[in-house]
N, C-alpha and C positions, 0 to 999 in steps of 0.2 A: 500413373500407378504403381507401375516398374518399381522409379525411385523412392516412394515412401516405404513399397515392398524391402527392398533392396538395404534401406536405412535400417528397418525395423530386425531384419537378420543379422545386419552390421553388429546394431547396438544387443543383440539378445548375447554374439558371439562374444563382445566383449567383455559384456557381464560375466558370460562364464568362467573367460577367461582369469580375470581379478577373482572372481571366488576360487580358481583353481591356483593360483599365481602363476599363471604362465603368463606368457607374451602375446599378443595378436597376431605374431606372425609366425607363430608355432603351427597356428590353424590353416591351412587350404581351404574356402572354401570353392566346391564342385554346382553348380547353377544346373540340377538334371531337366535337361532339355528336352526330352524324349516327349514326342506326341505335339510340341509347342512347336511354333512357325519362326522362319529364319528371322522375318522382323524382331521378333520378343528378343531372339540369342543376341541382335545387332546391335539392339538398347540397351541392354545389359554391358555386352561388351564394351559401350560407348562410356558405362559409368564406371566401367573399372573392372567389370567381372573379366576373367581372362579366361579360366577353368568351366569346362562344359562337360558334362554326360552327359553318354546314350548307350544304351539296350539292346539297340538291332541296327544289324550292318547297312542296310538296304538304308535306312532313316539317317545314320550318319555317313554314308557316301555324299547321296544327295546333299545334305546341309555342308560336309565339306569341301564340296565341290561349287560352294557359293560363297561362303564364308572367308575373310583375310586370315592369311597367316598367323596373325597374332592371336588366334585363340586357341588354345592348347586341348585338344579332344582326349578325356577320360571315355574307355570302354570300360561299363559298370555291370552290363547283364550277363546272362548265360550264352557263353561260347559254343558252339557249335567245330568239332575240332576242323569240318567243312569249308567253314567258315575262316578260318583263323591265319588263312594267306590274306585277305580284304584287310587282317588288321596288324598283323605282325607289322612292325616296324613305322607304321603310320598314323601309331595315336600316343601322346604322353605315356599312358598306363593303361594294363590292361587290370581288372581287379578280381576278375573273376576266375581263374586258372586252379580249379578243384581236382582233377584226374589227370592221367599218364598220358592219354591218347590227344590229348590237350597240349599237353608238353610237349609232344613228341611232332605234334601237325606246327606248333609254333617255332622251334627249333627248325625244322624242316622247311621252314616259306620263309626266314627274312635273311635279308642281307645285313642286317645291323643288329644292334644287339636291342634284344625286347626287354622292356620294364614290367614287371609283373610283380603281384600281390597275389596270395596264397590265400583264395576262400575257403573260411570257417564255419563250420558248420553249429554257430556257438547255441543255436536255440531247440538244437533238437530235432525239426519238422523235417518229417519226410520233402515238405515242398518245397525246402529253401535246400538250394548247393553248397557246396561247399565239404572238403574233407574232414574226419569225424576229428574231435581234439586230439584223440592219443595218438593218432597218426601223422602228426603233422608234420613233424622231425623227422620220419623216414619220409616225407613228400615232397621235403625241403629237401633232403637230401638228391634227391634223384633228380628236383629240377636244377637244382647247382651241378650237378653232374654234364650239366649240356652248358658250354661255354656261349653259348648262342643268348639264352635268358641269364638275366639279371633283378633277383628274387629282392623285394624294395622296402617287403613288409608283407602285414595281412589287412583281410576285409574281415570283415563280419554283419549280420543283421540279428537284433535282435527281436524277440515276438511283437505282432501288433499290440499296443496297449492302450487306452484312454489316460491311463497316469505313462508319463512320463519317468519319472522313479522306477516302474515297475523293469527299465530296462538296464535300471543301472549294474543288478549283479552280471547280467549275460557282456553287458560292455567292460565293467573290471577283469571277467574273465576272459578275454581275448586279449586284454592289456599284460594279464600274467600270461598268458599262451603266448606273445609274442615277446615278452622280460627271457620268457625259459626257451624260444627260438632261438634270441640274439645269443644265449648262455651256450646252445648247443653247436650254433655256428662258429664261435671262436674257439671252443675244443675242434669240432671235426673240421670246420672251412674257414679257419680265420683270415684266409686271403679274402673272406668273400662276404664276412659279417658287417662290416662295413657300411655296405650296399643297404644293412636294414634299418629303415629308420623311418615308415609307416604306416600307421594305424589308422585303416579306412572304416569308419564306425558312425552311427548318427544318421537319421533323417530330420525332415521339418520337425515330425513329433516329439523327437526327442536328442535331437544335435545337443543342446545346450548339458544333460548330461553325461553326454560321450567327448563333449570336451574334459568336464571335470575330470573324466576317467578315462581319460588319455591319449583323445584321437586328436588326430594330425591331418586329419581329410574328413571331412564334411558332404554331404552327398545332399544337397534341398533342392526341392523341387516344387512343390505347390506353396509352400509357403514364398516362394519367389514369383513362381509366375500365376499362379489362382491353381485350381483345379483344372485336371485333365479334361479332354472332351475327346474320348474315345469313338466319337461316332462322325466326328470333322475328318 
């Protein structure tokens, strides 16, 4: 079942890339493995998936302790400042940096460079984290002032909708914000501007639209693993 789901997701990624005139290697598939068992992660890894996303520190720690180093972890959920020390320098990328207290905690807790994405609240929903779009450049300036952190790009989530096309204007907006951020960095922090390469957007229901709008990282869970069982 996992193999067939992965093949279907891969076919959808390739088709979306072709529609957008992009290469397949421009898009990284992150398998969102939160709440799913070690065995499923191992099975996908054997099928060639390298990148996995977790949202809860304790769950990630337990899984990381059991899996081989070939797995590349992404922390994609909201991260509390008092737990920053557990993930700083331990995962490939933190997708959800959105406030100064977290920036400070990550910089203080790591002995190596921490790669991060700046989460932007493109949906306007209070239930979602992220800096306001108008504050993105100023927030970036605050983050790059800390040499311990390396800003790799931006992350955002569109509002849930049955029709993936409804996500398009939100994804387009995030891409435009990213492009504006690159221009800002080139002017104000030219030595750091080259670090900005990633746009993390799109999930199981809308990742094709996200690819068409410029996503370089897509976070896919249920389309690969099936629906989550939160009661397990």
